[in-house]
N, C-alpha and C positions, 0 to 999 in steps of 0.2 A: 386529537391535539396533535400537533407535530412533535416529531423525533429528531432531536440534532446530538449530534453526536462531536466532543470536543479534545483533539488531542494535545497530550501538554509535554513538553519537553522530558528528556530521561534521564534528569541531572538531579532531581529530587522528588520525595515521596510526598504525595499530595494530602492531606489531610485537613478536619476541619478548621483545627488552630494552627495550621501555615504560617498565617503571618505574625504569629510572634515567634518565629525563629528563622522566616527568611524575607526579606527584602524587595526580592525582584517583582519587576512589574506582571508575571505570572499571578500573582496574589488578585489584580484585578479579574483575571479570567475566572479563577474561581469563585470570586465572586458573581460573576456572568451565569456560572452555573446555577447557583443557589437563586437569583434572580428567576431566571427561566425555571425553577423549577416552582418556585413559588408562585408563579404566572399560570402553572398548568401544563406546561410543556413537560416531555421526556426527554430525560439528557442522559448520554452514553460520556463518560469521564474517561478516557483512555489514557495510563498513567501506570510508572514503576509497580513492580510489586513489591507490598510494603502499603499503598495508598488505601486509605479507608475515608468513607465521607457518609456523613447522617443526616443529609440535606434532603426536603421533600421531593421525589422525584428522580432522584438525583442515583444514578447506580454506577459502581466503580468497574472498569474493563481494564485489565493489566493481559502483557503477554509474559513472554519467559523469565525476563531478568528483573532484578532489582535496579537503583538509579547506577549510572555509572561511577567506576571508583577508581578513573583516571588508569588502571592496569589491566583490565582482561579487553573485551570488544570496544570498539569506537564506537562513541554514539551514533554514529551514521547506523552500523548496521544494531545497535539497541533500537533507534527509532522505527529501522525496517521491519524488526522482529514485531516490534508494538503492534505495527499498523498490520502486517500480513495474518497475524494471529486474531483479528476481527475485523476480516474482511465482511463477512457474512452480515453482521451486526454493523458496518457503515454501509453498506448498498442498500439496506433498507432503510436507511435515515434519509430526512427530508431533508437536511443540509448538515455539511463537517464543515468544524470549525479547526482549522490549524493553527497551534499558538508554538510552532516547535520550531527549530532551527536549519531543518536537512529536507522538508517538504517532500518526504515520499509518496506522500497521499496525493500531493501535488503531480508528481512522474506517472503514479498509476492511471489517476485519471487523463492523461494528456495522450495517456495511449490506449484509453479505452474509453470515451467521454460518456458515452450512452449509459454505460454500466455503471459508474461511480456520481452520485449523487451533486447537489450544486455546491459547491466551493467556495469557502470566504478563508481570507486569510488574516492573521493579525500580526501585525510587523510589528514589533519592538526593539529593531536595533536598525542602525544605519547600514545600507546594500554594499559598503567600501568593500569586504571582504567576499564577496558573492559573485561570481562571475557571469552568470545565466540562470535563469528559471527555465522551467519546462515550457516550450511553445505553445501554452496551451490559455488563453483568457480565464481568468479568474478575478474574484471581488477580493479587492485587499485594503484594510481598515489599518490605518496607521495609527501610531499613540501621540503622534504631533504632526502639523501643518509642514515643521522643516524634514519629519522623516518620510512624509507623503510627497515632498516635492522632489527630494533624492530619489526617491523610488520611479516616480515619474520620470524622469529625467535619464534614469538609467534604463530603466526598460520597456520605454515611450513606444516600442516598435513592434510589444508582442499582444497591444489588445486590450491589456489588464484594464479594470475600472478601480479607481484609486479613490478611498476616502479618509477622512480624517477622523479620531474620537478620542479626546483626552484620556490617558491612561491614570484616572483623576484615582484620590483617596477612598476606601472605603470607611465614609466616615462613622459608622456606628460603632466601631472596631478602637476609637479614639475616644478615652471619657474627658469628660469636659473639667477646667483647670481652669484657674486666675492666673490671665496671661501676663497680669501686669506685675506678678510676683517675680521679678528676676534678680539675678545675680550679674552684675553689669560687666564683671570682668572674667567671665565665666562663657568660655566658648566650646563648642561641640563638633563631632567628626561623626556622620554615620555611613558608612557604606564598607564595603570588603576593604580586606587589607591587602591591595594588590597595585602594581605599577599602576595601571589603569584609573585607580580611584586616590592615587598619591598622597595616602597619609603621610608621606615623608616630609611634606610641604609644610606641616601643621609642625612636625618635630623641629623645622627652622625658624617657625614663627616662635615656638616655645623658648627657643634659646635667644632668641634677639628681644623679648617680651617676658622678663623673668616675674614681672609682676601682675601678668594674667594667668587663669587657671583656663589647661584645655585639657576635656575630654573625650578620648577616641574610645568609641564603641563599633565592633567590626568583626568578621568572621573571615573562614577564607573558602572559598567554592570550589576551584578546581586544584589540584595536587601542587603545580607548580607556583603558587602563591604561597607556601609555605616557608621557604625562606625567606621571600621577602619581608614576611609578617615577624618570623625572628628576629629581623634586622631593626625593623621598628621599637619592638619589644626590648631589644638589647637598647637601643641608643633612648629609649624614654627611660629606663633604671637611672641615666647618670642626671636626668632632671626633674625637680622638687616640683614641678607645676603642672606635669602632664600626668595623669589616670589614663592607665589601657583597660577598658573592660571588652576583653575576648569570650566571645559568644555571651553577650548581655542579655540578661531576661526582658521581656515585656515593659513590665515593671520599671525597670533600673531604665529602659530608654524612656519610657515615658516622663519620668522623673527628670529626668536631664534636658528633655523637653522644654518642660514647664519651668525650670528654673535658669535653661541657656538665654543670654542676651543674644546670641546670634549662633547660626549655624554655618559652619565653615566647608564648602565644597570644592577641593582643590583640584577635582580631576581632571587629568590632560585629554580625555578622550572625546568624543563626540557623544554627549550623551543624549538620547533620544527625547526622555521626561524623566528626570530623576525624583525619585519620589522622595529622596531626604529633603529635597529644598522643600517639596511641598509641605512637608511634617513641621521643618524648621518654621514658615511662615504660618502653619496654621495655630502652632502656639505661640505667634506674635514675636517670632525673632526674625530678627534681620540676617539677610544672606548675604555669602561672599564667593563670588563663582568666577571663575572664566570663561572668557565671550565664546562658548563653545556649545553644539547641539541646539537645541532647543530652549537655550534659558533664558532668552527674550521673549520669549513667549509667556515664560512663568512669568515674570516680575520685571519691574522697573526699575532701574538702576538711578539713586538717589532717593528712590520713594520707599523703597522696599529693602535696600541693600546697596551693593556696589557690584557692577560686572566689571570684571578684570581683562583690560587688554592680555591677548592672548600671543607669542608671540614664537620665533623661529628654533629656540633653542630652551632647552631644560633651565641652564642658569639665568637666561631672561625672564623667563617664567616667575619662578622662584623670588627673583627680586620685583619683579611686578605685584606677585602677591603680596609680599611682606611692605611694598611701599604705600598697597591700596590699602593693606591692615591697620595703619598707621591713622589712616581718614576714619575706616570702617569703624575703630573703638568707640570715637566721640560722635559718631552720625545717630542722630535721634531720629527714630520712624514712630509713626502711629499703628500702636501693635493691634488695634482693634481694624485698621486699614490691612496690615497684611493677613489677619487671620481671613478678611471678607473675601480677600481676593483668589483663596482656595474655595472659601464656600460658596462663590460665585461660578467660577469656571473650572474648577478640580472636583466636583463632589460627580463620581462615576455614574452613581444610581440616577442622579436628575439630569446628569448632562451627557453623559456617553453610552448608557443602556439604550435609550430609544434608536442609537443607530446603529449599533448591532442589532438590536430586534428589527430593524427594518431591512438591512442588509442581508440576514438571515432569512427573512420567511417572505417579506413582502417582494416577490420576484417581479411582479407588473411593473415595478420601477426603476428597475434594476440597469436597462438601457443607457440611463443617462445617468452618469455618478453626484452625487450631492456635493461638489468638492469645496 
């Protein structure tokens, strides 16, 4: 049976229960490793020291470093060490999947393509901060059609093959609940406390709508986010209708997903495919987001929530969001339809796993990407 090696980023340890403590899209790659192992493939997971897994046929391989702490080596150097510490194993693989940010393996393959196995890149961010890729074609699976289009446009002259497979939810992680048991004036935020996720917009809502309740659950990932998070905490202390759950447990998150009437996603950045939106919909919640990134692939404005026009200044955007929220509060949605939207289109095992398997192993059909 084939051997596949999966290279993770150097920002966090990889464990069986990672999904309970980290909400990034790499959770779907961990599930990919689990599914491949259950299907009989041998899987190497390259990840920071401290990582451990108990999945069938899945082995953890590390380099010399734990996750990036924001103080010592740059994550580029950490990724380089992880790859070069495991070159022998990588060279024995039938396929290599990069789910990282700096693509050191791709660079090495571009220098010596015959001695490096088939490469697939799993891409979960907009390429606006990347000026180039190694000049060697590879197969790129984007987490949404929107990301695929952006990649194809930016790197169209390099000969890469582009595909899309939604970074859907790992549904087995989410308990069944009564999605109709809602508190109508309760709204939640589920994301990092960072400027790109913009929870300060929720604080502004709370000031203007004192009769509604707002629960903000999140964490920080990068060291520079700590100062911003403290400002959110300080402002929330002055508001009786705001509750901050920093490092909320998985059970707390599920409890509020079950109860909340709606999920608020005020992020300013171009999100590739935001998991918190999918989680809100899965539990029958309506959703309020800016018209950014892949949002229009996830849900329909007026049917599952509203999509807010995105303006050129922060002040305009906050006003747009507050204006939309006034109507959002009274919007009635079919909660079963919200849930079914996820079950039909964003089930990773059903919708996306087959694409990854085909691109990783069915090399006969890779000359013409399935766009």
